[in-house]
C-alpha positions in Angstrom: 16.8 135.0 12.9 13.0 133.1 12.5 13.0 130.1 11.0 9.8 129.9 8.5 7.8 127.2 9.2 5.0 127.5 6.1 6.5 124.6 4.2 6.2 122.4 7.2 2.4 123.2 6.9 2.1 121.8 3.6 2.0 117.9 4.8 -0.5 118.7 7.4 -2.6 120.5 4.8 -2.9 117.8 1.9 -3.4 115.1 4.6 -6.9 117.1 6.0 -7.8 117.5 2.0 -6.8 113.7 1.5 -8.4 112.5 4.6 -11.7 114.7 4.4 -11.8 113.4 1.1 -12.3 110.1 1.7 -15.9 111.3 3.5 -16.9 113.2 0.5 -16.8 110.7 -1.5 -18.7 107.8 0.4 -21.4 110.2 1.4 -21.3 111.2 -2.2 -21.0 107.6 -3.8 -23.8 106.2 -1.7 -25.8 108.4 -2.7 -26.2 107.2 -6.6 -24.3 103.8 -6.4 -27.9 102.5 -4.8 -30.0 103.4 -8.0 -28.5 100.7 -10.4 -29.0 98.2 -7.8 -32.7 99.1 -7.6 -33.6 96.3 -9.5 -31.8 93.7 -8.3 -33.1 95.0 -5.0 -36.0 94.4 -5.9 -35.9 91.1 -6.5 -34.4 89.9 -3.8 -36.0 91.7 -1.1 -39.9 91.0 -2.7 -40.5 95.2 -2.8 -42.1 97.7 -5.5 -41.6 101.0 -6.0 -42.9 102.5 -2.7 -40.1 100.2 -0.9 -37.0 101.0 -2.9 -38.0 104.7 -2.4 -37.5 104.3 1.1 -33.9 102.5 0.6 -32.4 105.6 -1.1 -34.6 107.9 0.8 -34.0 107.0 4.4 -30.2 107.3 3.8 -30.9 110.8 2.1 -33.0 111.5 4.6 -30.4 111.1 7.4 -28.0 112.7 6.1 -29.7 115.3 5.7 -31.1 116.0 8.7 -27.8 115.3 10.9 -26.0 117.5 8.7 -27.4 120.0 10.3 -25.6 119.8 13.8 -21.9 118.5 12.0 -20.9 121.8 12.6 -21.8 122.4 16.6 -20.4 119.0 17.5 -17.1 119.6 15.6 -17.0 122.9 17.2 -17.7 121.4 21.1 -15.7 117.7 20.9 -13.0 118.8 18.1 -13.8 117.8 14.1 -10.9 115.1 14.2 -12.8 113.4 16.5 -16.4 113.7 15.0 -14.9 113.0 11.5 -13.7 110.2 12.8 -17.2 109.3 14.8 -19.2 109.7 11.2 -16.3 107.7 9.7 -16.8 104.7 12.0 -20.6 104.8 11.9 -21.2 104.9 8.4 -18.5 101.8 7.9 -20.3 99.7 10.9 -23.2 100.9 9.0 -22.4 99.7 5.3 -21.2 96.5 6.8 -24.2 96.2 8.0 -26.7 96.9 4.9 -24.0 94.5 3.1 -24.6 91.4 6.2 -28.9 91.6 5.9 -30.0 89.3 4.1 -33.4 90.2 4.1 -33.4 94.4 4.6 -31.5 97.4 3.1 -30.4 99.4 4.4 -19.0 115.9 -7.8 -17.4 113.1 -10.2 -18.5 110.7 -6.9 -22.0 111.4 -7.6 -21.0 110.4 -11.5 -19.0 107.6 -11.1 -21.6 105.5 -8.2 -23.9 104.4 -11.3 -21.4 103.2 -12.9 -18.9 101.0 -10.2 -22.8 100.0 -9.1 -23.5 98.4 -11.9 -20.1 96.6 -12.1 -20.4 95.8 -8.6 -23.6 94.2 -8.8 -23.1 92.0 -12.0 -19.8 90.5 -11.0 -20.5 89.7 -6.9 -24.1 91.1 -6.3 -25.7 94.0 -4.9 -25.0 93.8 -1.5 -20.9 94.3 -2.5 -22.3 98.2 -3.3 -22.1 98.7 0.2 -18.8 96.5 1.0 -17.0 99.6 -1.1 -17.6 102.2 1.8 -15.7 99.8 4.5 -12.0 100.1 3.3 -12.4 104.1 2.2 -13.6 104.9 5.5 -10.9 102.9 6.8 -8.4 104.5 4.8 -10.0 108.0 5.8 -10.0 107.0 9.3 -6.5 106.0 9.4 -5.2 109.6 8.0 -6.9 111.3 10.2 -5.0 109.7 12.9 -1.9 112.4 11.7 -4.2 115.4 12.3 -3.9 117.6 15.1 -7.4 118.2 17.2 -8.6 121.1 16.5 -9.3 123.9 19.5 -12.6 123.2 21.4 -14.1 124.8 24.6 -16.3 125.0 26.8 -18.1 128.7 26.1 -19.8 126.9 23.1 -23.1 127.4 22.7 -25.1 124.4 23.9 -26.1 121.7 21.2 -30.1 122.5 19.7 -30.6 119.0 20.4 -34.5 119.5 20.1 -34.1 121.2 17.0 -32.0 118.6 15.5 -34.8 115.9 16.2 -37.6 117.8 14.9 -36.1 118.3 12.4 -34.9 114.6 11.7 -38.5 113.7 12.2 -40.2 116.7 10.3 -38.1 115.3 7.2 -39.0 111.7 7.9 -42.8 112.3 8.4 -42.7 114.4 5.3 -40.6 111.9 3.1 -43.2 109.1 4.5 -46.3 110.9 3.4 -45.0 111.8 -0.2 -44.0 107.7 -0.4 -47.0 106.1 0.7 -49.6 108.4 -0.7 -49.3 107.5 -3.8 -50.0 103.5 -2.7 -52.8 104.1 -0.3 -54.1 107.4 -1.9 -54.9 111.0 -0.5 -58.1 110.4 1.2 -56.8 107.4 3.4 -56.4 108.1 7.0 -52.9 107.1 7.2 -52.1 110.1 4.9 -54.0 112.7 6.6 -53.0 111.5 9.5 -49.2 112.4 8.4 -49.8 115.6 6.6 -51.0 116.4 10.0 -48.6 115.2 11.8 -46.0 116.6 9.0 -47.4 120.5 9.9 -47.7 119.9 13.5 -43.8 119.8 13.9 -43.4 122.2 11.4 -44.6 124.8 13.4 -42.9 123.1 16.7 -39.6 123.2 15.3 -40.0 126.9 14.3 -41.3 127.6 17.3 -37.8 125.8 19.0 -35.8 127.5 16.7 -36.9 130.8 17.5 -36.3 130.2 21.3 -32.8 128.3 20.6 -29.8 129.8 21.8 -27.6 128.1 18.6 -30.1 127.1 16.6 -29.4 124.8 13.4 -31.9 126.5 11.3 -30.8 129.9 11.1 -33.7 131.5 9.6 -32.1 135.1 10.0 -30.2 134.0 7.0 -33.1 134.0 5.2 -33.4 137.2 5.3 -30.5 138.0 3.2 -31.9 137.6 -0.7 -28.5 135.6 -2.1 -28.3 133.6 0.4 -32.2 132.5 0.7 -32.0 132.5 -3.4 -29.0 130.6 -3.7 -30.7 128.0 -1.2 -33.9 127.9 -3.3 -31.2 126.8 -6.7 -29.5 124.4 -5.0 -32.8 122.7 -3.6 -33.9 122.8 -7.3 -30.9 121.2 -9.0 -30.7 118.5 -6.3 -34.4 117.9 -5.9 -34.8 117.1 -10.2 -31.4 115.6 -10.6 -32.0 112.7 -7.5 -35.6 112.1 -8.3 -34.7 111.7 -12.3 -31.1 109.6 -11.6 -34.2 107.3 -9.9 -36.6 106.8 -12.4 -34.3 106.7 -15.1 -32.4 103.4 -13.6 -35.3 101.9 -13.4 -36.2 103.2 -17.2 -33.1 101.6 -18.3 -33.5 97.9 -16.7 -37.0 97.6 -17.0 -38.2 99.1 -19.8 -35.2 98.8 -22.1 -33.9 95.7 -20.0 -30.1 97.2 -20.0 -28.5 94.5 -17.2 -26.8 96.5 -14.8 -23.7 97.0 -16.1 -25.1 98.1 -19.5 -27.3 101.1 -17.1 -24.0 101.8 -15.5 -22.1 102.2 -18.5 -24.9 103.9 -19.7 -24.3 106.9 -17.3 -21.3 107.7 -18.0 -22.0 110.9 -20.0 -23.3 112.1 -16.6 -18.8 111.4 -15.8 -17.9 113.3 -19.1 -20.4 115.8 -17.8 -18.9 116.4 -15.0 -15.4 116.6 -15.9 -15.9 119.0 -17.8 -18.2 121.4 -16.3 -15.5 120.9 -13.2 -12.4 122.6 -15.9 -14.9 125.2 -17.0 -16.5 126.9 -13.7 -13.5 128.3 -12.0 -12.5 129.9 -14.7 -16.4 130.8 -15.1 -16.4 132.3 -11.9 -13.7 134.3 -12.4 -14.5 136.2 -15.7 -17.9 136.7 -15.3 -19.1 136.1 -11.6 -21.4 133.4 -9.8 -24.8 135.1 -11.1 -24.2 134.1 -14.8 -22.7 130.5 -14.5 -25.9 129.7 -12.1 -28.4 131.0 -15.0 -26.1 129.3 -17.6 -25.8 126.0 -15.8 -29.6 125.9 -15.1 -30.4 126.2 -18.7 -28.2 123.7 -19.7 -29.7 121.3 -17.0 -32.6 122.5 -18.6 -31.8 121.4 -22.2 -30.8 118.0 -20.4 -34.0 117.2 -19.6 -36.1 118.4 -22.7 -33.7 116.2 -24.8 -34.2 113.0 -21.6 -38.0 113.6 -22.4 -37.7 112.8 -26.5 -35.3 109.8 -25.8 -38.0 108.3 -22.6 -40.2 108.3 -26.4 -37.5 106.3 -28.7 -35.1 103.5 -28.4 -32.4 106.1 -29.6 -29.6 105.5 -26.7 -27.4 109.2 -28.8 -30.6 111.0 -27.7 -30.0 109.4 -24.5 -26.2 109.9 -23.9 -26.9 113.8 -25.3 -29.4 114.5 -22.3 -26.7 112.6 -19.6 -24.1 114.8 -21.0 -25.9 118.3 -20.1 -27.6 117.4 -17.5 -24.2 117.3 -15.7 -22.2 119.7 -17.0 -25.0 122.2 -16.2 -25.0 121.2 -13.3 -21.3 121.5 -13.0 -21.1 124.8 -14.1 -23.5 126.3 -11.7 -23.2 124.5 -8.1 -19.4 125.8 -7.4 -20.9 129.4 -8.1 -24.1 128.6 -6.3 -21.4 127.9 -3.3 -19.7 130.4 -3.7 -22.7 133.1 -3.9 -23.7 131.3 -0.2 -20.4 132.1 1.2 -20.1 135.6 0.1 -23.5 136.7 1.7 -22.8 135.7 4.9 -20.3 136.6 7.6 -17.5 135.1 7.3 -18.1 133.4 11.1 -21.1 132.2 10.1 -19.7 130.2 6.7 -19.8 126.9 8.5 -23.7 127.4 9.4 -24.2 128.4 5.9 -22.6 125.5 4.2 -24.5 123.0 6.7 -27.7 124.5 6.0 -27.2 124.8 2.4 -26.5 121.3 2.5 -29.1 120.1 4.2 -31.5 122.1 1.7 -30.1 120.3 -1.4 -29.8 116.7 0.4 -33.4 117.4 1.4 -34.7 118.0 -1.6 -32.8 115.3 -3.6 -35.1 112.8 -0.8 -38.2 114.6 -1.8 -37.4 114.3 -5.7 -36.6 110.6 -4.9 -40.2 111.1 -3.3 -42.2 112.7 -6.1 -40.6 110.9 -8.9 -40.7 107.9 -8.0 -44.3 107.9 -7.2 -44.5 108.5 -11.3 -43.2 105.2 -11.3 -45.5 103.3 -9.5 -47.8 100.8 -11.5 -45.4 99.0 -13.5 -43.1 98.8 -16.7 -45.6 100.8 -18.5 -46.1 103.8 -16.0 -42.0 104.1 -15.9 -42.1 105.6 -19.3 -44.5 108.3 -19.0 -43.3 109.1 -15.8 -39.7 109.4 -16.5 -41.5 111.7 -19.6 -43.9 113.7 -16.8 -40.4 114.2 -14.8 -37.9 115.6 -17.1 -41.2 118.0 -17.9 -41.4 118.8 -14.4 -37.7 119.1 -13.7 -37.9 121.7 -17.1 -40.5 123.9 -14.9 -38.3 123.8 -11.8 -35.2 124.7 -13.5 -36.9 127.4 -15.5 -37.6 128.7 -11.5 -34.6 128.8 -10.6 -32.5 130.0 -13.8 -35.2 133.3 -13.0 -34.2 133.5 -9.4 -30.1 133.7 -10.0 -30.7 136.4 -12.1 -32.4 138.0 -9.2 -29.2 137.6 -6.9 -26.1 140.0 -6.6 -23.9 137.5 -6.7 -20.1 137.5 -6.6 -19.0 140.4 -9.0 -16.0 139.3 -11.9 -12.7 139.0 -10.9 -11.1 140.8 -13.6 
């Protein structure tokens, strides 16, 4: 009689979920937690908005670029070993940021600003980096109890050239966007940056066409659902992270909120993500993926419309409503978007498809911070108008995202 071993697998699966959740939390937490600390950093480090844009985008650019190779590294060296390397490096880098005297290096996203406000008010801005260390240590310890995934020497070679070019391309693009506001488009350095960005883009295209295992699989973009869902994701991320950057400055610089008050002001974001996370799975099951994406984009759009009005009044109720609508729309749309991407490709390429999607979303977030942050440069008098322009631009972009979602086939309802 063969013994049923299925119950023995449950603890291992639970450990996998718990360990990888630690990585997800620290990764998403740092994307948002730093925003509440920006004014304090500006005062301590003696930098302007362009410097603060680098604080946020230096993290996001690296996050976006090296996500491309994460799957390949896991296949070649083992997923557990790659995970442990990542957690160790993240913890060491966080400690370096927390100790540096003159430098800065779904629900987790919403809790970031609140936790950041508490830490900045109680301890100071370096504390936002210390919070990562115990989380990384816990994730690393949990991973020691997991089995390693199979590896093999027959794996395709790593696309090192493509990885380096993708990183340089993103860095050059973001640098050109950030510095163009202060230096001016006519400045020779900005023109040189634009030329370098174009040349790097061309070089990446040539290298990826010849690579045995390209980090950016161009053939996937021939699939309409994949292409449309990735575009949808870039719009959602770009508008959200760019707006959060400007809103954090608006609350503390224009409305003179303390860091903890600014953090608490973001609490409706948490409520919105909680609400939409409950509804999203049921909506996908009942309506498929296309309708939740369309409705989510439109709710997100409405939230930015409310924020545009809130930037001209002293009513926090208006702003709170916008803070509630934006994550509600995102939380409804993003799971449907991810499901659409994964269903559009063969299962053997799902990891690659997910990597490209997430890289595109993080890169869009960095670009959003660079572009929308430039609108807020020029002192407190410019931040309010910059926020209004940010909201209107986000509404236009989300309208195009909704139209793109309407053209997708998507996953049908599971009735």
